[in-house]
C-alpha positions as CSV (number, residue, x, y, z in Angstrom):
1,M,144.2,111.3,130.7
2,P,145.8,113.3,127.8
3,E,144.1,116.4,126.5
4,R,142.0,115.6,123.4
5,R,140.9,119.1,122.5
6,H,142.2,120.6,119.3
7,H,141.4,124.2,120.1
8,I,141.5,126.5,123.1
9,R,138.2,127.0,124.8
10,T,136.9,130.4,125.8
11,L,134.3,130.9,128.5
12,I,131.3,132.8,127.3
13,D,127.6,133.4,128.2
14,A,125.6,133.8,125.0
15,R,121.9,133.0,124.5
16,V,121.1,130.8,121.5
17,R,118.3,128.8,119.9
18,I,118.9,125.3,118.4
19,Y,116.6,123.6,116.0
20,H,116.3,120.0,114.8
21,S,113.4,117.9,113.4
22,L,113.9,115.4,116.3
23,F,113.2,117.9,119.1
24,G,112.0,121.2,117.4
25,A,113.3,124.5,118.8
26,L,115.1,124.8,122.2
27,E,116.5,127.8,124.1
28,G,119.9,127.6,125.6
29,R,123.2,129.3,126.5
30,I,126.7,128.7,125.1
31,I,129.0,128.3,128.1
32,D,132.3,127.8,126.2
33,I,133.3,128.1,122.6
34,S,136.4,127.3,120.5
35,E,137.3,127.3,116.8
36,G,135.9,123.8,116.5
37,G,132.6,124.0,118.4
38,C,130.8,124.9,121.6
39,C,129.0,123.6,124.7
40,V,125.4,124.5,125.0
41,V,123.4,124.3,128.2
42,L,119.7,123.7,127.3
43,E,116.8,124.9,129.4
44,N,114.6,122.0,128.5
45,M,116.7,119.1,127.4
46,P,114.7,116.8,125.2
47,D,114.1,113.3,126.4
48,I,116.0,111.5,123.7
49,Q,118.6,108.9,124.0
50,D,122.2,110.0,123.4
51,E,122.9,107.2,121.0
52,L,119.9,108.1,118.8
53,L,120.9,111.8,118.6
54,I,124.5,111.0,117.8
55,Q,123.5,108.3,115.3
56,L,121.3,110.9,113.5
57,Q,124.2,113.3,113.4
58,D,126.3,110.7,111.6
59,N,124.0,111.1,108.6
60,E,125.7,113.6,106.2
61,D,122.3,115.4,105.6
62,E,121.3,115.8,109.3
63,F,122.4,118.9,111.2
64,I,121.5,120.8,114.3
65,T,120.9,124.5,113.4
66,L,122.2,127.0,116.0
67,R,121.2,130.6,115.9
68,P,122.6,133.1,118.4
69,V,119.9,135.4,119.8
70,N,120.2,139.0,118.3
71,M,122.5,137.9,115.5
72,D,121.7,137.4,111.9
73,V,123.9,134.3,111.4
74,V,123.0,130.6,111.4
75,F,125.4,127.7,112.2
76,R,125.0,124.1,111.0
77,M,126.3,121.9,113.8
78,R,126.8,118.2,114.6
79,C,126.3,116.7,118.0
80,L,129.5,115.3,119.5
81,R,127.9,114.3,122.8
82,K,125.0,115.0,125.1
83,R,125.1,114.8,128.9
84,D,122.5,115.9,131.4
85,D,121.5,119.4,130.2
86,N,124.6,120.0,128.1
87,M,125.1,119.4,124.4
88,V,128.6,119.6,122.8
89,L,128.3,120.7,119.2
90,T,130.9,121.0,116.4
91,F,130.8,123.6,113.7
92,E,130.0,122.4,110.1
93,D,129.0,125.5,108.2
94,C,127.9,129.1,108.7
95,E,125.6,131.4,106.7
96,E,123.9,134.7,107.1
97,G,120.1,134.7,107.4
98,T,117.3,133.2,109.5
99,V,116.1,129.7,110.1
100,S,113.2,128.8,107.9
101,A,110.2,126.8,109.1
102,D,111.6,123.9,107.1
103,A,114.3,123.5,109.7
104,L,111.8,122.6,112.4
């Protein structure tokens, strides 16, 4: 199968929190990252169907918010796919600051 990745991935181990109205706040770790996105292993993967999560992400106003622990930056992400305890996310936008309660 030909390689479909657009960017080189770098292995990393970084603690993060992700937020979405569908599942609230979850703790996880980024295991690899590239210019286009990252793969997050979640400690307590929500029991939601892959199709539902990806369908919600197709809505232009729906994002997953990712915040690295101990960093004052917030990333707006879209879900590319979810498998077992992994979620592959693509970067949409980045801004300084904290996640407000409205994101939950």
